[in-house]
N, CA, C and O of each residue as an XYZ file, in Angstrom:
300
protein
N      19.922    196.168     26.295
C      18.807    196.850     25.684
C      18.103    195.882     24.738
O      18.756    195.135     24.009
N      16.790    195.895     24.749
C      16.005    195.023     23.886
C      16.115    195.478     22.435
O      16.284    196.663     22.148
N      16.014    194.513     21.535
C      16.018    194.853     20.118
C      14.693    195.493     19.747
O      13.630    195.041     20.172
N      14.766    196.537     18.959
C      13.565    197.183     18.452
C      13.163    196.456     17.178
O      14.022    196.091     16.377
N      11.873    196.245     16.984
C      11.409    195.449     15.852
C      11.854    196.015     14.507
O      12.043    195.253     13.558
N      12.025    197.322     14.402
C      12.396    197.913     13.114
C      13.868    197.712     12.768
O      14.271    197.991     11.639
N      14.676    197.237     13.708
C      16.099    196.990     13.412
C      16.601    195.717     14.077
O      17.796    195.580     14.336
N      15.692    194.782     14.355
C      16.074    193.559     15.074
C      17.139    192.770     14.334
O      18.059    192.255     14.969
N      17.050    192.656     13.002
C      18.030    191.863     12.268
C      19.381    192.564     12.222
O      20.426    191.926     12.341
N      19.350    193.861     12.052
C      20.596    194.632     12.060
C      21.294    194.499     13.412
O      22.505    194.287     13.475
N      20.536    194.623     14.469
C      21.117    194.578     15.815
C      21.621    193.179     16.188
O      22.556    193.045     16.978
N      21.018    192.165     15.634
C      21.349    190.795     16.002
C      22.467    190.202     15.159
O      23.181    189.318     15.634
N      22.639    190.653     13.938
C      23.559    190.038     12.986
C      24.979    189.865     13.539
O      25.492    188.746     13.571
N      25.612    190.940     13.969
C      27.002    190.853     14.444
C      27.131    189.982     15.689
O      28.108    189.247     15.837
N      26.153    190.063     16.579
C      26.186    189.221     17.779
C      26.065    187.744     17.411
O      26.747    186.899     17.990
N      25.197    187.436     16.448
C      25.026    186.054     16.020
C      26.302    185.525     15.367
O      26.714    184.396     15.633
N      26.921    186.331     14.522
C      28.188    185.927     13.891
C      29.230    185.630     14.967
O      29.919    184.612     14.898
N      29.348    186.500     15.947
C      30.304    186.304     17.034
C      30.008    185.015     17.796
O      30.921    184.251     18.107
N      28.741    184.776     18.094
C      28.370    183.555     18.817
C      28.724    182.313     17.998
O      29.282    181.355     18.533
N      28.404    182.328     16.715
C      28.686    181.156     15.885
C      30.182    180.904     15.740
O      30.614    179.755     15.651
N      30.972    181.971     15.715
C      32.421    181.815     15.622
C      33.029    181.264     16.910
O      34.142    180.738     16.893
N      32.309    181.379     18.026
C      32.848    180.973     19.317
C      32.050    179.874     20.013
O      32.350    179.519     21.153
N      31.053    179.341     19.347
C      30.152    178.392     20.007
C      30.843    177.087     20.402
O      30.378    176.389     21.304
N      31.933    176.759     19.743
C      32.620    175.508     20.070
C      33.500    175.617     21.320
O      34.002    174.612     21.823
N      33.679    176.832     21.810
C      34.530    177.059     22.979
C      33.685    177.305     24.223
O      32.663    177.987     24.158
N      34.107    176.754     25.346
C      33.405    176.987     26.602
C      33.452    178.482     26.935
O      34.470    179.144     26.737
N      32.338    178.991     27.441
C      32.244    180.413     27.784
C      33.108    180.739     29.005
O      33.521    179.849     29.748
N      33.366    182.014     29.192
C      34.265    182.473     30.254
C      33.629    182.508     31.638
O      34.334    182.612     32.642
N      32.304    182.423     31.700
C      31.645    182.433     33.007
C      30.429    181.507     32.971
O      29.964    181.130     31.896
N      29.923    181.147     34.131
C      28.831    180.175     34.226
C      27.558    180.637     33.522
O      26.903    179.860     32.827
N      27.222    181.890     33.708
C      25.986    182.395     33.107
C      26.061    182.329     31.587
O      25.125    181.861     30.939
N      27.165    182.793     31.018
C      27.304    182.762     29.569
C      27.374    181.325     29.063
O      26.875    181.024     27.979
N      27.982    180.450     29.830
C      28.047    179.035     29.444
C      26.648    178.426     29.384
O      26.349    177.649     28.478
N      25.788    178.775     30.347
C      24.403    178.282     30.312
C      23.719    178.733     29.029
O      22.981    177.964     28.414
N      23.959    179.973     28.625
C      23.330    180.476     27.405
C      23.975    179.901     26.144
O      23.305    179.753     25.122
N      25.250    179.579     26.206
C      25.898    178.909     25.069
C      25.238    177.549     24.855
O      24.935    177.167     23.725
N      25.023    176.829     25.943
C      24.366    175.523     25.856
C      22.931    175.674     25.365
O      22.464    174.877     24.551
N      22.237    176.686     25.856
C      20.870    176.944     25.383
C      20.860    177.216     23.888
O      19.973    176.746     23.175
N      21.849    177.979     23.408
C      21.901    178.284     21.988
C      22.160    177.024     21.170
O      21.558    176.832     20.114
N      23.048    176.170     21.654
C      23.312    174.898     20.963
C      22.027    174.079     20.882
O      21.713    173.510     19.837
N      21.290    174.020     21.983
C      20.015    173.285     21.981
C      19.014    173.918     21.022
O      18.319    173.213     20.290
N      18.941    175.234     21.025
C      18.021    175.932     20.130
C      18.359    175.634     18.664
O      17.470    175.355     17.860
N      19.636    175.694     18.331
C      20.057    175.389     16.962
C      19.727    173.943     16.610
O      19.239    173.664     15.515
N      19.991    173.027     17.535
C      19.703    171.615     17.294
C      18.203    171.376     17.092
O      17.803    170.631     16.198
N      17.386    172.008     17.920
C      15.930    171.846     17.839
C      15.357    172.418     16.547
O      14.251    172.059     16.144
N      16.104    173.302     15.900
C      15.603    173.958     14.700
C      16.321    173.526     13.430
O      16.267    174.224     12.418
N      16.991    172.382     13.474
C      17.725    171.912     12.302
C      16.818    171.750     11.081
O      17.217    172.086      9.966
N      15.605    171.239     11.283
C      14.685    171.089     10.158
C      14.358    172.443      9.536
O      14.294    172.576      8.314
N      14.155    173.436     10.380
C      13.883    174.788      9.885
C      15.042    175.282      9.030
O      14.826    175.850      7.959
N      16.285    175.066      9.500
C      17.445    175.533      8.756
C      17.585    174.809      7.420
O      17.995    175.408      6.426
N      17.245    173.527      7.395
C      17.270    172.785      6.129
C      16.223    173.349      5.170
O      16.498    173.522      3.983
N      15.023    173.638      5.683
C      13.982    174.235      4.847
C      14.410    175.612      4.351
O      14.182    175.966      3.194
N      15.027    176.377      5.232
C      15.499    177.711      4.858
C      16.566    177.622      3.771
O      16.553    178.401      2.819
N      17.487    176.674      3.915
C      18.534    176.489      2.907
C      17.900    176.164      1.554
O      18.302    176.716      0.530
N      16.925    175.283      1.547
C      16.234    174.943      0.303
C      15.541    176.157     -0.289
O      15.586    176.385     -1.498
N      14.903    176.929      0.568
C      14.199    178.124      0.097
C      15.174    179.145     -0.466
O      14.880    179.794     -1.470
N      16.333    179.294      0.170
C      17.310    180.273     -0.293
C      17.972    179.856     -1.599
O      18.563    180.686     -2.290
N      17.875    178.576     -1.940
C      18.365    178.115     -3.240
C      17.433    178.551     -4.359
O      17.753    178.390     -5.537
N      16.285    179.100     -3.997
C      15.304    179.609     -4.961
C      15.197    181.115     -4.787
O      14.365    181.587     -4.013
N      16.024    181.877     -5.495
C      16.030    183.341     -5.333
C      14.630    183.936     -5.414
O      13.772    183.467     -6.161
N      14.435    184.960     -4.637
C      13.166    185.663     -4.660
C      12.185    185.201     -3.611
O      11.137    185.821     -3.431
N      12.499    184.127     -2.915
C      11.554    183.630     -1.919
C      11.416    184.603     -0.751
O      10.310    184.830     -0.260
N      12.535    185.180     -0.301
C      12.498    186.090      0.826
C      12.784    187.533      0.438
O      12.294    188.461      1.080
N      13.573    187.721     -0.608
C      13.870    189.059     -1.104
C      13.807    189.006     -2.618
O      13.903    187.929     -3.207
N      13.647    190.143     -3.243
C      13.519    190.122     -4.696
C      14.829    189.669     -5.346
O      15.899    189.748     -4.743
N      14.720    189.194     -6.583
C      15.860    188.599     -7.282
C      17.056    189.532     -7.389
O      18.191    189.089     -7.214
N      16.834    190.809     -7.672
C      17.947    191.742     -7.817
C      18.671    191.934     -6.490
O      19.901    191.966     -6.454
N      17.922    192.060     -5.409
C      18.527    192.204     -4.085
C      19.292    190.939     -3.724
O      20.386    191.019     -3.166
N      18.732    189.773     -4.035
C      19.383    188.499     -3.755
C      20.721    188.412     -4.493
O      21.737    188.048     -3.901
N      20.718    188.741     -5.773
C      21.940    188.686     -6.570
C      22.990    189.646     -6.017
O      24.177    189.322     -5.992
N      22.560    190.816     -5.579
C      23.475    191.779     -4.977
C      24.094    191.204     -3.700
O      25.304    191.300     -3.496
N      23.262    190.609     -2.842
C      23.747    190.026     -1.582
C      24.698    188.865     -1.833
O      25.650    188.668     -1.078
N      24.450    188.100     -2.881
C      25.251    186.917     -3.182
C      26.479    187.275     -4.036
O      27.286    186.401     -4.354
N      26.621    188.545     -4.403
C      27.774    188.984     -5.175
C      27.726    188.550     -6.622
O      28.767    188.371     -7.253
N      26.559    188.384     -7.142
C      26.390    187.962     -8.543
C      26.138    189.132     -9.433
O      25.972    188.964    -10.641
């Protein structure tokens, strides 16, 4: 089922965590292995974006308000 725009992050979060926890292992079938490789390439192609995002997240309030950020970070 396609992700609905109003809950795309909620629907994707657990799947992304699972993929990242298992990305170093070869997939159980050819089709999933092709997508594992695609994901590795996608992550590699977006390394600059992730570095920019990390820098931005070091500045609370850039994406969410400061109180929400502190709550998420356990502060």
